[in-house]
C-alpha positions as CSV (number, residue, x, y, z in Angstrom):
1,M,79.9,47.2,151.2
2,S,78.3,46.2,148.0
3,R,76.4,49.6,148.0
4,R,79.6,51.5,148.0
5,R,81.0,49.6,145.0
6,G,77.8,50.1,143.0
7,R,78.0,53.9,143.5
8,A,81.7,54.0,142.5
9,G,81.0,52.0,139.3
10,Q,78.1,54.3,138.4
11,A,80.2,57.4,138.7
12,G,82.7,56.0,136.1
13,A,79.8,55.2,133.7
14,E,78.5,58.8,134.0
15,T,81.9,60.2,133.1
16,I,82.1,58.1,130.0
17,E,78.6,59.2,129.0
18,L,79.5,62.8,129.4
19,V,82.6,62.4,127.3
20,A,80.6,60.8,124.6
21,V,78.4,63.9,124.4
22,L,81.3,66.3,123.7
23,P,81.4,65.6,119.9
24,L,77.7,66.2,119.6
25,L,78.1,69.5,121.5
26,G,80.9,70.5,119.1
27,L,78.7,69.7,116.1
28,A,75.8,71.7,117.6
29,L,78.1,74.7,118.0
30,L,79.3,74.4,114.4
31,V,75.7,74.2,113.1
32,A,74.8,77.3,115.2
33,W,77.8,79.2,113.9
34,Q,76.9,78.2,110.3
35,G,73.4,79.7,111.0
36,V,75.0,82.9,112.2
37,L,77.1,83.1,109.0
38,L,74.1,82.6,106.8
39,V,72.1,85.3,108.6
40,R,75.1,87.6,108.3
41,G,75.3,86.9,104.5
42,Q,71.5,87.6,104.2
43,I,71.9,91.0,105.9
44,Q,74.8,91.9,103.6
45,A,72.8,90.9,100.5
46,Q,69.9,93.0,101.6
47,S,72.2,96.0,102.3
48,D,73.9,95.6,98.9
49,A,70.6,95.3,97.1
50,R,69.3,98.5,98.8
51,E,72.5,100.4,98.0
52,L,72.5,99.3,94.3
53,A,68.9,100.1,93.9
54,R,69.4,103.6,95.4
55,R,72.3,104.2,93.0
56,A,70.3,102.9,90.0
57,V,67.3,105.2,90.6
58,L,69.4,108.3,90.7
59,C,69.8,110.4,87.6
60,A,72.4,108.9,85.3
61,R,74.6,112.0,85.5
62,V,74.9,111.7,89.3
63,A,75.0,107.9,89.9
64,P,78.3,106.1,90.2
65,P,78.8,102.9,88.2
66,L,77.0,99.9,89.7
67,G,78.9,97.3,91.6
68,L,78.6,95.3,94.8
69,A,78.8,97.8,97.6
70,D,80.4,95.8,100.4
71,I,81.1,92.4,99.0
72,D,83.9,91.2,96.7
73,P,82.4,90.7,93.2
74,T,83.8,87.2,93.0
75,D,81.7,86.1,96.0
76,G,78.3,87.1,94.5
77,S,76.4,88.5,91.6
78,A,74.1,91.5,91.1
79,V,71.4,91.8,88.4
80,T,69.8,95.2,87.7
81,G,66.8,95.5,85.4
82,S,63.4,97.1,85.1
83,V,60.1,95.6,86.1
84,S,58.2,94.4,83.0
85,G,55.4,96.8,82.1
86,H,56.7,99.5,84.5
87,A,59.7,101.3,83.0
88,E,59.9,103.7,86.0
89,L,60.7,100.9,88.4
90,V,64.2,99.4,88.9
91,R,64.6,95.8,90.2
92,V,67.9,94.8,91.8
93,E,68.6,91.2,92.8
94,V,71.8,90.3,94.7
95,R,72.9,86.7,95.2
96,L,75.9,85.9,97.4
97,A,77.9,82.7,97.7
98,P,77.4,81.2,101.2
99,A,80.5,80.6,103.3
100,P,80.2,77.0,104.6
101,I,82.1,76.0,107.7
102,L,80.6,72.6,108.3
103,P,82.8,69.8,106.9
104,G,81.4,68.3,103.7
105,L,78.7,71.0,103.3
106,H,78.8,72.7,99.9
107,L,76.2,75.4,99.1
108,D,76.1,76.9,95.6
109,P,74.6,80.5,95.1
110,G,71.4,78.9,93.7
111,S,70.8,77.0,97.0
112,P,67.7,78.0,99.0
113,L,70.0,78.7,101.9
114,A,72.2,81.1,100.0
115,P,71.9,84.8,100.8
116,R,69.6,86.5,98.3
117,A,67.8,89.9,98.3
118,V,65.5,91.7,95.8
119,V,64.7,95.4,96.0
120,V,62.4,97.4,93.7
121,M,62.5,101.2,93.6
122,R,61.0,103.9,91.5
123,R,63.3,106.0,89.3
124,E,63.7,109.7,90.1
125,P,63.1,112.2,87.4
126,C,66.2,114.0,86.1
C-alpha cells in the first residue's frame, strides 16, 4: 500500500512543478515576440533607407520631397548627406524608435538594438 501512496504524492508534486513553469513560458514568449518586433523594425528601416536614397539620387526636378516612406516621422529620423570626398554619392541613414513590449524595457533610438539602416547610392546625372 505504501507504493500507491508514494505515486499519488509524486503526481501532485509534478503538477505544482508544471504550474511553476508557466510564468517562465510566458516570459519566453514575450522575449520572442520582442525579437520579432525588432526584426520587423530593422526591415522597415532598411526599406525606408533604400527608398529615400532612391529619391535623393534622382534629378532634383523629378524627385519628390524627402520624408520617411512608410514610418510616422515621430517614430524615427532620417539623415541625408553626401559621402565626404565623393560629391556624387548620397548617404542616407534611418533610425527608428524601437517598440518595446517587455515590461520595464525602455530602448532609445541610439540603442544598439534599435532599428537602423544606412544606404549609399550614386547620383544620376540630370
